[in-house]
C-alpha positions in Angstrom: -94.3 -10.1 -58.6 -95.9 -11.6 -55.4 -99.7 -12.2 -56.1 -100.8 -9.9 -53.3 -99.4 -6.5 -55.4 -101.3 -4.7 -57.7 -99.7 -2.4 -60.4 -100.2 1.1 -59.1 -97.9 2.8 -62.0 -98.1 1.8 -65.8 -96.9 3.1 -68.4 -98.1 1.6 -71.8 -96.1 2.3 -75.4 -95.2 5.9 -74.3 -93.7 8.2 -77.1 -92.7 11.7 -76.9 -91.5 13.5 -79.8 -89.7 17.2 -79.2 -89.2 18.5 -82.8 -87.4 16.1 -84.8 -86.2 13.8 -82.3 -88.0 11.4 -79.8 -87.5 12.4 -76.3 -89.0 8.8 -75.7 -89.9 5.8 -77.7 -92.4 3.5 -77.4 -92.0 3.5 -72.7 -93.7 0.4 -71.5 -92.9 -0.5 -67.4 -95.3 -1.1 -64.5 -94.8 -0.4 -61.1 -96.1 -2.6 -58.1 -97.3 -1.1 -55.0 -94.6 -1.3 -52.2 -92.0 -1.6 -55.3 -88.7 0.1 -55.2 -87.5 1.0 -58.3 -84.1 3.2 -59.6 -85.1 4.5 -63.2 -81.0 4.6 -64.6 -79.4 6.4 -67.2 -77.1 9.5 -68.3 -78.1 13.1 -68.6 -80.6 13.0 -71.8 -82.0 9.5 -71.2 -85.3 10.4 -70.5 -85.6 9.9 -67.2 -86.8 13.1 -65.8 -89.7 13.9 -69.2 -91.1 10.2 -68.1 -91.4 11.3 -64.3 -93.4 14.1 -66.0 -95.1 12.0 -67.9 -96.2 9.6 -64.4 -97.3 12.5 -62.4 -99.0 14.5 -65.6 -97.1 17.5 -65.9 -96.8 16.7 -69.5 -98.3 14.3 -71.8 -97.4 11.5 -74.3 -97.8 12.2 -77.9 -98.7 8.7 -78.1 -99.6 5.6 -75.5 -100.8 6.5 -72.0 -100.2 6.5 -68.5 -102.1 4.7 -65.5 -101.7 6.0 -62.2 -104.5 4.5 -59.7 -107.7 5.4 -61.0 -105.8 7.8 -63.5 -105.5 7.8 -67.2 -103.6 10.2 -68.8 -105.6 10.1 -72.1 -108.9 11.1 -70.1 -107.3 13.7 -67.4 -109.1 16.7 -66.9 -107.6 19.6 -64.5 -109.7 18.5 -61.6 -108.3 15.0 -62.2 -104.7 16.2 -62.4 -105.2 18.2 -59.0 -106.7 14.9 -57.3 -103.4 13.1 -58.6 -101.1 15.5 -57.4 -102.5 15.6 -54.2 -101.9 11.2 -53.9 -98.5 11.2 -55.6 -95.0 12.5 -53.8 -92.9 14.4 -55.9 -89.7 15.0 -55.1 -87.0 17.1 -56.9 -83.3 17.6 -57.0 -83.3 21.5 -56.6 -85.9 20.9 -53.1 -88.5 23.4 -54.6 -88.9 24.7 -51.1 -91.0 28.1 -50.2 -88.5 30.5 -48.8 -90.5 32.3 -46.8 -92.1 29.6 -45.0 -90.4 27.6 -42.2 -90.1 23.7 -42.5 -93.2 23.3 -40.7 -95.1 25.6 -43.0 -93.7 23.9 -45.8 -95.0 20.7 -45.1 -98.6 21.9 -43.7 -99.2 23.1 -47.3 -99.4 19.7 -48.6 -102.0 19.1 -46.1 -103.4 22.3 -46.3 -104.0 21.9 -50.0 -106.1 18.6 -49.5 -108.5 19.7 -47.2 -107.4 19.0 -43.8 -108.1 20.8 -40.6 -106.1 22.5 -38.6 -105.6 19.8 -35.9 -105.1 17.2 -38.4 -102.5 19.6 -39.6 -100.4 20.0 -36.5 -100.3 16.4 -36.1 -99.2 15.1 -39.3 -96.8 17.8 -39.6 -95.5 16.9 -36.2 -95.3 12.6 -36.7 -94.0 13.6 -40.3 -91.2 15.5 -39.2 -89.8 13.7 -36.3 -89.8 10.6 -39.0 -87.1 12.5 -41.3 -85.7 13.9 -38.1 -86.1 17.2 -38.5 -88.7 17.8 -35.9 -86.0 20.2 -33.9 -86.0 22.6 -37.2 -89.5 23.4 -37.7 -89.2 26.9 -37.0 -86.4 27.4 -39.7 -86.2 28.7 -43.3 -85.0 26.7 -46.0 -81.8 28.9 -46.0 -81.1 28.1 -42.4 -80.7 24.4 -43.7 -78.1 22.3 -45.1 -78.7 20.3 -48.6 -80.0 17.1 -46.9 -81.9 19.1 -44.8 -84.1 20.7 -47.3 -84.4 17.5 -49.3 -85.6 16.0 -46.1 -87.8 18.7 -45.7 -88.7 18.2 -49.7 -89.6 14.4 -48.9 -91.7 15.0 -45.4 -93.8 17.1 -47.9 -94.0 14.6 -50.8 -95.2 12.1 -48.3 -97.4 14.4 -46.3 -100.9 12.7 -48.1 -99.8 9.3 -47.9 -98.8 8.3 -51.4 -99.1 5.2 -52.8 -96.3 6.1 -54.9 -93.2 8.8 -54.4 -91.3 9.9 -57.7 -87.8 11.1 -57.1 -86.0 13.2 -59.7 -82.3 12.8 -59.2 -83.3 13.6 -55.2 -79.4 13.0 -54.1 -77.9 14.5 -57.5 -76.9 17.9 -55.5 -75.8 16.1 -52.1 -72.3 14.7 -50.9 -71.8 10.8 -50.5 -72.6 10.7 -47.0 -75.8 13.0 -47.2 -77.0 10.8 -50.2 -76.5 7.6 -48.6 -78.5 9.3 -45.4 -81.1 9.8 -48.0 -81.4 6.9 -49.7 -81.6 5.1 -45.9 -84.7 7.3 -46.0 -86.1 6.5 -48.9 -85.9 2.8 -48.0 -87.5 3.1 -45.0 -90.4 5.1 -46.6 -90.9 2.2 -49.1 -90.7 -0.2 -46.0 -93.8 1.6 -45.0 -95.6 0.3 -48.1 -95.0 3.2 -50.3 -93.7 2.3 -53.8 -90.6 4.5 -54.8 -89.7 5.2 -58.4 -86.4 7.0 -58.5 -84.3 8.6 -61.0 -80.5 9.0 -61.2 -77.6 8.6 -63.3 -75.3 7.0 -60.7 -75.6 3.5 -61.6 -72.6 2.3 -59.0 -74.3 3.9 -56.5 -78.0 1.9 -57.2 -76.1 -1.4 -57.8 -75.5 -1.6 -54.1 -78.9 -2.1 -53.1 -80.2 -5.0 -54.7 -83.6 -3.3 -56.1 -85.1 -3.6 -59.4 -83.0 -1.2 -61.8 -84.9 0.2 -65.4 -82.3 1.2 -67.9 -83.2 4.3 -70.0 -80.9 5.3 -72.7 -81.9 7.4 -76.1 -85.3 7.6 -74.8 -85.8 3.6 -74.7 -85.9 1.4 -71.9 -83.0 -1.0 -73.1 -83.1 -3.6 -70.2 -85.4 -4.1 -66.9 -84.3 -6.1 -64.3 -83.7 -6.8 -60.8 -79.8 -6.6 -58.6 -79.0 -8.5 -55.7 -77.2 -6.8 -52.9 -73.6 -6.5 -53.0 -72.2 -3.9 -50.7 -72.4 -3.2 -46.9 -74.9 0.2 -46.9 -78.0 -1.6 -46.3 -76.7 -3.2 -43.2 -77.6 0.2 -42.0 -81.2 0.1 -43.0 -83.3 -1.3 -40.7 -85.9 -3.0 -43.0 -86.2 -6.8 -43.3 -88.3 -6.6 -46.2 -85.5 -5.6 -48.3 -83.3 -8.3 -47.1 -85.8 -10.7 -48.1 -86.4 -9.8 -51.1 -82.8 -9.7 -51.9 -82.4 -13.3 -50.5 -85.2 -14.3 -52.9 -83.8 -12.9 -55.9 -80.2 -14.6 -55.4 -80.7 -17.8 -57.0 -82.8 -16.5 -59.8 -80.1 -14.1 -60.6 -77.2 -16.2 -60.9 -78.7 -18.9 -62.6 -79.7 -15.6 -65.2 -76.2 -14.8 -64.9 -74.8 -18.7 -65.7 -77.3 -18.7 -68.6 -75.9 -15.6 -70.3 -72.5 -16.9 -70.0 
């Protein structure tokens, strides 16, 4: 990692036991500010469980999670509330409030953080313009497509300008075209400085992006690597930082492949 990067998410020797079986076993990983990391594995590999540990919706039986100043072994209710305000979370099923408009769904995140009405109006307007949904601000979730609902969920997640955005299968219910548009949005958010940790089972999709990939299988990290860009999707993403990362990784990855052979 570059020297100006700092670790904002750390998972150390984390284990979670579900009855006779380990949900997670001795997980170790770190995410630095500005990184985009894919967490990949089949259904049941432990991806969602690991994300719950990171945003402290659940706690490990052994090991610990450190996210910013928050340490899982020392957390109290007030600390968890603060953590949630500073950590963006996006789910596969959107989890929008059906009786609230698009504007109101996003505004709730800012209201919970204590923002005033003037600031809320300004911030929500800017965020909805950023995700391309300002024209839908008075619509209710049931009036939106799946992709639009996920964009609202992302807008809500970044409302408080989190240092890290956790996304749990955010494209799992979307078709291929909409999936690409959501990924483009996540890359643009990442280019603005927000670290992204995205869980997905779609390995073939993420191979196209040249980002770091952590492979999870049977509740264990089996590989943690960075892959070079091999597809054409990112040509449509206005993010020179992503391109520079891919160029920087290319020589090293090719050399690694030769050594493995």
